C-alpha positions in Angstrom: -57.8 39.0 -69.5 -54.5 39.3 -67.8 -51.4 38.9 -70.0 -48.6 36.6 -69.0 -45.3 38.4 -68.9 -42.2 36.4 -69.7 -38.9 37.7 -68.5 -35.4 36.5 -67.6 -34.3 35.7 -64.1 -34.1 36.8 -61.4 -37.8 36.8 -60.7 -37.6 37.7 -57.0 -36.6 41.2 -56.0 -35.0 42.2 -52.7 -35.4 45.4 -50.7 -31.7 46.3 -50.9 -30.6 48.7 -53.6 -27.3 50.2 -54.5 -28.2 53.4 -52.7 -29.2 51.6 -49.5 -26.0 49.6 -49.5 -23.8 52.7 -50.1 -25.7 54.5 -47.4 -24.9 51.7 -44.9 -21.2 52.0 -45.9 -21.3 55.8 -45.3 -22.9 55.2 -41.9 -20.2 52.5 -41.1 -17.5 55.0 -42.1 -18.9 57.8 -39.9 -17.0 56.7 -36.7 -13.7 56.9 -38.7 -14.6 60.3 -40.1 -15.5 61.6 -36.7 -12.3 60.2 -35.2 -10.3 61.9 -38.0 -11.8 65.3 -37.2 -11.2 64.8 -33.5 -7.5 63.9 -34.0 -6.7 66.2 -36.9 -9.2 69.0 -36.7 -10.9 71.1 -39.3 -8.3 70.1 -41.9 -9.7 66.6 -41.9 -13.3 67.7 -42.3 -12.2 70.0 -45.2 -10.3 67.2 -46.9 -13.3 64.8 -46.6 -15.7 67.4 -48.0 -13.3 68.2 -50.8 -12.9 64.6 -51.9 -16.7 63.9 -51.7 -17.6 67.1 -53.6 -14.9 66.4 -56.3 -16.1 62.8 -56.8 -19.8 63.8 -57.1 -19.0 66.6 -59.6 -16.6 64.4 -61.6 -19.2 61.6 -61.9 -22.0 64.0 -62.8 -20.0 65.8 -65.5 -18.5 62.5 -66.8 -21.9 60.8 -67.2 -23.3 63.9 -68.8 -20.4 64.2 -71.3 -20.7 60.5 -72.1 -24.4 60.8 -72.5 -25.1 58.1 -70.0 -27.8 57.9 -67.4 -26.9 59.7 -64.2 -25.7 57.5 -61.3 -24.8 60.2 -58.7 -27.9 59.2 -56.8 -26.7 55.7 -56.0 -24.1 57.3 -53.6 -21.2 55.2 -54.8 -19.3 58.3 -55.7 -19.8 59.6 -52.2 -18.3 56.4 -50.8 -15.3 56.6 -53.1 -14.7 60.2 -52.0 -14.9 59.3 -48.3 -12.6 56.3 -48.7 -10.1 58.3 -50.7 -10.1 61.1 -48.1 -9.5 58.6 -45.3 -6.4 57.3 -47.2 -4.8 60.8 -47.3 -2.7 62.7 -44.8 -4.4 65.7 -43.1 -1.9 68.2 -44.6 -2.4 67.3 -48.2 -3.2 70.2 -50.5 -6.9 70.3 -51.6 -5.9 70.5 -55.3 -4.1 67.2 -54.9 -7.1 65.7 -53.4 -9.2 67.0 -56.3 -6.8 65.4 -58.7 -7.0 62.1 -56.9 -10.8 62.3 -56.9 -10.9 62.9 -60.7 -8.6 59.9 -61.3 -10.7 57.7 -59.1 -14.0 58.5 -60.7 -13.2 59.4 -64.3 -10.2 57.2 -65.1 -10.7 54.1 -62.9 -14.5 54.0 -62.7 -16.3 55.7 -65.5 -13.9 55.0 -68.4 -14.5 51.3 -67.7 -18.2 51.6 -67.7 -19.2 52.9 -64.3 -20.3 51.2 -61.1 -19.8 47.4 -61.3 -17.4 47.6 -64.3 -14.1 48.8 -62.7 -11.6 46.0 -62.2 -9.7 47.7 -59.4 -10.7 49.7 -56.4 -11.0 53.4 -57.4 -10.0 55.0 -54.1 -6.9 52.7 -53.6 -5.8 53.3 -57.2 -6.1 57.0 -56.8 -4.1 56.8 -53.6 -1.3 54.9 -55.3 -1.2 57.4 -58.1 -1.0 60.3 -55.6 1.7 58.5 -53.7 3.8 58.2 -56.9 2.9 61.7 -58.1 3.4 63.6 -54.8 5.5 61.4 -52.5 6.6 64.1 -50.2 3.1 65.5 -49.6 1.6 62.0 -49.3 4.0 61.1 -46.5 3.8 64.3 -44.4 2.3 63.2 -41.2 1.3 65.3 -38.2 0.8 64.5 -34.6 -2.8 64.0 -33.4 -4.5 67.0 -31.7 -2.0 69.4 -33.4 -4.4 71.6 -35.1 -1.8 74.0 -36.4 -1.7 74.5 -40.2 1.1 74.1 -42.6 4.7 74.6 -41.4 3.5 75.2 -37.8 2.3 71.7 -37.4 4.6 69.2 -35.6 5.5 66.4 -38.0 5.8 62.8 -36.8 6.2 59.3 -38.2 3.6 56.6 -38.5 4.0 53.5 -36.3 5.1 51.4 -39.2 7.5 54.1 -40.3 9.1 54.1 -36.8 9.4 50.3 -37.0 10.8 50.3 -40.5 13.5 52.9 -39.6 14.4 51.2 -36.4 14.5 54.4 -34.4 12.2 56.1 -32.0 9.7 54.9 -29.4 6.9 52.7 -30.6 3.3 53.7 -29.6 1.5 51.6 -27.1 -1.3 49.2 -28.1 -3.8 51.5 -26.5 -2.7 54.5 -28.6 -2.9 52.3 -31.7 -6.4 51.1 -30.7 -7.7 54.6 -30.0 -5.9 56.3 -32.8 -3.5 58.6 -30.9 -0.8 58.1 -33.6 0.2 59.7 -36.9 -1.1 58.4 -40.2 -3.8 58.9 -42.8 -7.1 60.3 -41.7 -9.0 57.0 -41.4 -6.4 54.5 -40.6 -5.3 55.6 -37.1 -8.4 54.7 -34.9 -8.8 50.9 -34.9 -11.8 51.2 -32.6 -13.8 53.3 -35.1 -13.0 51.0 -37.9 -14.0 47.9 -36.0 -17.3 49.6 -35.0 -17.9 50.2 -38.7 -17.0 46.6 -39.6 -19.4 45.2 -37.0 -22.2 47.4 -38.4 -21.6 46.2 -42.0 -21.6 42.5 -40.9 -24.7 43.0 -38.8 -26.5 44.7 -41.7 -25.3 41.9 -44.0 -23.7 44.4 -46.3 -20.4 42.5 -46.2 -19.4 38.9 -45.3 -16.8 38.5 -42.6 -14.9 35.9 -44.7 -12.5 38.4 -46.4 -11.8 40.6 -43.4 -11.2 37.7 -40.9 -9.1 35.7 -43.4 -7.1 38.8 -44.3 -6.4 39.7 -40.7 -5.8 36.1 -39.7 -3.2 35.7 -42.5 -1.4 38.9 -41.5 -1.3 37.7 -37.8 0.1 34.3 -38.7 2.7 35.5 -41.2 3.7 38.4 -38.8 4.3 35.8 -36.1 6.3 33.5 -38.5 8.5 36.5 -39.6 9.2 37.4 -36.0 7.2 40.5 -36.0 4.6 41.6 -33.4 1.2 40.3 -34.8 -1.0 42.7 -32.6 1.2 45.7 -33.6 0.8 44.8 -37.3 -3.0 44.3 -37.0 -3.5 47.7 -35.3 -1.0 49.7 -37.5 -1.3 51.3 -40.9 -4.3 50.9 -43.2 -4.8 47.2 -42.5 -8.2 47.5 -40.8 -9.4 50.1 -43.2 -8.4 48.1 -46.2 -9.6 44.7 -44.9 -13.0 45.9 -43.8 -13.9 48.6 -46.4 -11.9 48.1 -49.5 -11.0 44.4 -49.8 -14.7 43.6 -49.5 -15.7 45.8 -52.5 -18.4 43.9 -54.4 -17.0 44.7 -57.9 -13.3 44.0 -57.3 -13.5 41.0 -54.9 -14.5 37.4 -55.8 -18.0 36.1 -55.7 -17.4 32.5 -54.6 -16.6 31.5 -51.0 -13.3 29.7 -51.6 -12.1 32.3 -54.1 -12.7 34.9 -51.4 -10.6 32.9 -49.0 -7.7 32.7 -51.5 -8.2 36.4 -52.3 -7.9 37.4 -48.7 -4.9 35.1 -48.1 -3.2 36.7 -51.0 -3.9 40.2 -49.6 -2.5 39.2 -46.2 0.6 37.5 -47.8 1.6 40.5 -49.9 0.9 42.9 -47.1 3.3 41.2 -44.7 5.9 40.6 -47.4 5.9 44.3 -48.4 6.1 45.4 -44.8 8.9 43.1 -44.0 11.1 43.2 -47.1 9.8 46.2 -49.1 11.2 49.7 -49.0 7.8 51.0 -48.0 6.6 50.6 -44.5 3.0 49.8 -45.6 1.7 47.4 -48.2 -2.1 47.3 -47.9 -2.9 49.4 -51.0 -0.6 47.5 -53.3 -1.7 44.1 -52.0 -5.4 44.7 -52.5 -4.8 46.3 -55.9 -2.8 43.2 -57.0 -5.4 40.8 -55.8 -8.1 42.9 -57.5 -6.3 42.3 -60.8 -6.2 38.5 -60.0 -9.9 38.3 -59.1 -11.2 37.2 -62.6 -8.6 34.4 -62.6 -9.6 33.3 -59.1 -13.3 33.2 -60.1 -12.4 31.2 -63.2 -10.2 28.7 -61.4 -12.2 28.3 -58.2 -15.8 27.6 -59.0 -18.3 25.8 -56.7 -19.8 22.6 -58.1 -23.4 23.3 -59.2 -26.1 21.7 -57.0 -26.9 18.2 -58.4 -23.9 18.1 -60.7 -21.9 14.8 -60.6 -18.4 14.9 -59.2 -15.6 14.5 -61.7 -14.0 11.1 -61.7 -10.3 11.1 -62.5 -9.1 8.6 -65.2 -12.6 7.5 -66.2 -13.3 7.9 -69.9 -16.8 9.0 -71.1 -19.0 6.1 -72.3 -19.0 5.5 -76.0 -15.3 6.3 -76.5 -13.8 9.1 -78.5 -15.9 8.4 -81.6 -19.3 8.4 -79.9 
């Protein structure tokens, strides 16, 4: 006689696993990784491999020390390593990249319980810590296709840096779109990032709500502030952040309208920092700030359950206060 098994929901399982989702993200990031190697040479490939290896080793050792089940196989640490590398300049010293990887995995992710428990994006938090710890190294940009190492490399400014300082010739829209500008490894080539975003949406890994709302907010506010909306959309880490980091499952809201408010907040703070802040870029700080506000958004903006009656203002419940 067969036994009836009683268990809690959900009772239907899907084919998607954490590993499958992370593998899709890695595939989506591949065009940006290839573009970074094309523009910045072997240094870019070495930095990506350093960050990925450091994140994998950090997660393995941390889980082992904490005597928790291993999660290296879900590939989330690989995604963190790739995203961190794509947020770094090509000339960064490998030991600094290792330091950032350890911070991302051990401090931001594992100390809060591991995957699904961190309240801020690990890669972005590590980048901000590196920016504050090593500001000179983190803002040392080189020209694309200049494969010279160290002091022999020709330094340059990012498009947003040129705009902020008010001097120098701004790059063309075509250079911004193809990535022939200075900047972090993964933020320069808009074409590669858009290809990755289309792949993730087609595979239903991410919803287009956050990226489109984020980019739309930046475009509208950029126009209202008298800036060039297209230049703002193609410059800096906006596309990388909107597509790959603002859409992180753990640190972004679950509900539709909460996502919309989340993305509007990201876009608002990004433009405000770019326009009024001392830094030329504001994507990292904007997403991190909205990550912190995500629990409040989910608590304040909840969808009405199916079949639940609408709240009627001013109407007291039947039976009075003493019922």
